[in-house]
C-alpha positions in Angstrom: 174.4 199.1 136.6 174.5 197.7 133.1 177.8 195.9 133.9 176.2 194.3 137.0 173.1 193.4 135.0 175.2 191.6 132.3 176.8 189.5 135.0 173.6 188.7 136.8 171.5 187.9 133.7 174.3 185.7 132.3 174.9 183.7 135.5 171.4 183.4 136.9 169.2 183.8 133.9 166.6 186.4 133.1 163.8 185.0 135.2 165.9 184.3 138.3 167.8 187.6 138.2 166.5 190.2 140.7 166.7 193.9 140.7 167.9 193.6 144.3 170.8 191.5 143.3 171.7 193.8 140.4 171.6 196.8 142.6 173.7 195.1 145.3 176.3 194.0 142.7 176.4 197.5 141.2 176.8 199.1 144.7 173.7 201.3 144.3 170.2 201.3 145.8 167.3 199.5 144.1 165.3 202.7 143.7 168.2 204.2 141.8 168.1 201.3 139.3 164.4 201.8 138.9 164.9 205.5 138.5 167.1 205.0 135.4 165.8 201.8 133.9 162.2 201.6 135.3 161.8 197.8 135.2 163.7 194.5 134.8 162.3 194.2 131.2 163.7 197.7 130.2 167.0 196.8 132.0 167.3 193.6 130.0 166.5 195.3 126.7 169.2 198.0 127.5 171.7 195.3 128.2 171.0 193.4 125.0 171.2 196.6 122.9 174.5 197.6 124.5 176.1 194.1 124.2 174.9 193.6 120.6 176.3 197.0 119.6 179.7 196.1 121.2 179.9 192.8 119.4 179.1 194.3 116.0 181.6 197.1 116.6 184.3 194.6 117.5 183.7 192.6 114.3 183.6 195.8 112.2 186.8 197.2 113.8 188.7 193.9 113.2 188.0 193.8 109.4 191.0 194.6 107.2 189.1 197.0 104.8 191.4 196.9 101.8 192.3 193.2 102.0 190.9 190.5 99.7 187.4 189.3 100.6 188.6 186.1 102.2 191.1 187.9 104.4 188.4 190.4 105.4 186.1 187.6 106.5 188.8 185.8 108.4 189.8 189.1 110.2 186.1 189.7 111.0 185.7 186.2 112.4 188.8 186.7 114.4 187.3 189.8 115.9 184.1 187.9 116.6 185.8 185.0 118.4 188.1 187.4 120.3 185.2 189.5 121.6 183.0 186.5 122.6 186.0 184.9 124.4 186.9 188.1 126.2 183.2 188.8 127.2 181.7 185.4 128.0 178.9 186.9 130.2 177.9 189.3 127.3 177.8 186.3 124.9 175.7 184.3 127.3 173.2 187.0 127.5 173.0 187.4 123.7 173.2 183.8 122.6 171.4 182.0 125.4 169.2 184.3 127.5 167.8 186.8 125.1 166.8 184.2 122.5 164.8 182.2 124.9 162.7 185.0 126.5 160.5 185.9 123.6 159.7 189.3 122.2 161.0 192.0 122.3 164.3 190.5 123.5 164.6 188.0 120.7 164.0 190.7 118.2 166.9 192.7 119.4 169.3 189.8 118.9 167.7 189.0 115.5 168.5 192.5 114.4 172.1 192.1 115.4 172.4 188.8 113.6 170.8 190.2 110.5 173.5 192.8 110.3 176.2 190.2 110.6 174.5 188.0 107.9 174.4 191.0 105.6 178.1 191.7 106.2 179.0 188.1 105.4 176.8 188.1 102.3 178.5 191.2 101.0 181.9 189.5 101.4 180.7 186.4 99.6 179.5 188.5 96.8 182.8 190.4 96.7 184.8 187.2 96.7 182.7 186.0 93.7 183.5 189.1 91.8 187.2 188.9 92.7 187.5 185.4 91.5 185.5 186.2 88.3 183.0 183.6 89.5 182.2 181.0 86.8 179.0 180.1 88.7 175.9 182.2 88.9 175.2 182.5 92.6 171.6 183.7 93.2 171.1 186.3 95.9 169.0 183.9 97.9 171.7 181.3 97.8 174.3 183.8 98.9 172.0 184.8 101.8 171.6 181.1 102.8 175.4 180.6 102.8 175.8 183.7 104.9 173.2 182.5 107.4 175.0 179.1 107.6 178.4 180.8 108.2 177.1 183.0 110.9 175.4 180.0 112.6 178.6 178.1 112.4 180.5 181.0 114.0 177.9 181.1 116.8 178.3 177.4 117.5 182.1 177.7 117.4 182.0 180.5 119.9 180.4 178.2 122.4 183.0 175.5 121.7 186.2 177.4 121.1 187.5 178.1 124.6 186.4 175.0 126.4 189.0 172.2 126.0 187.6 168.7 125.9 188.1 166.5 129.0 191.4 164.8 129.0 192.7 167.0 126.2 196.5 167.2 125.8 198.5 170.4 125.2 197.9 170.2 121.4 194.2 170.3 121.9 194.0 173.2 124.4 193.3 176.7 123.2 196.5 178.8 122.8 197.4 180.9 125.8 197.4 184.0 123.8 193.7 185.0 123.3 194.3 186.6 120.0 196.1 183.5 118.7 193.2 181.4 119.9 190.7 183.6 118.1 192.8 183.4 114.9 193.0 179.6 115.1 189.2 179.3 115.5 188.6 181.7 112.7 191.0 179.6 110.5 189.1 176.4 111.4 185.9 177.9 110.1 187.5 179.4 107.0 189.1 176.0 106.2 185.6 174.4 106.5 183.6 177.0 104.7 185.8 179.0 102.3 187.2 176.0 100.5 183.7 175.0 99.6 182.7 178.5 98.6 185.7 178.7 96.3 184.7 175.4 94.6 181.2 176.7 94.1 182.6 179.9 92.6 184.5 177.9 90.0 181.3 176.1 89.0 181.6 172.9 90.9 178.4 171.7 92.5 177.4 168.8 94.8 174.3 166.8 94.0 172.9 163.5 95.1 174.3 160.7 93.0 177.1 162.9 91.7 180.5 161.5 92.7 183.1 164.1 93.8 186.5 163.8 92.1 189.4 163.3 94.5 192.5 165.2 93.4 195.3 162.9 92.6 193.3 159.7 92.4 194.1 157.8 89.3 197.0 160.0 88.3 
């Protein structure tokens, strides 16, 4: 029943989804759905909790626990992109449907996201310690960076597996889903981790401060 509900909510939206349609897709009677899950609201909440737990578990399982912090983050991102690509209906429920339906649904997703943000913040802190960070990174700034990185990952999950119109073979996602997830994770790491590394060595951007370009004037 939960599998059928994921498909129905993802493809038709919460408001248009019907218990009749979910029961039919699940191959059970509507009274049986109500017996176990009581209402569409409770069914939707159960779906969100299950799919959020599955996503967090996939990210956690993908992390290489004894690797350097950057490698841990990359492997966790790879797990995130692999899971969202393999379960597009689940991701649609979490990222699109649940967030737009108000409480208590949005709260369920926010709790999942907070866990991912804490995980990323811990890795940023570990990376700073590993690099003997020359810059003092306040806890609030680390939290902001973690929120930004998680937000970027969410946006990339929407983009990653949809090739642009007229794309050539070089632009298409790799045929191997794992390779596609690794490439997307590397894209985000190249964007974010390089900047984080520069911050950890004390380099800061500011309005009116020109950045030095390596090699210029050598």
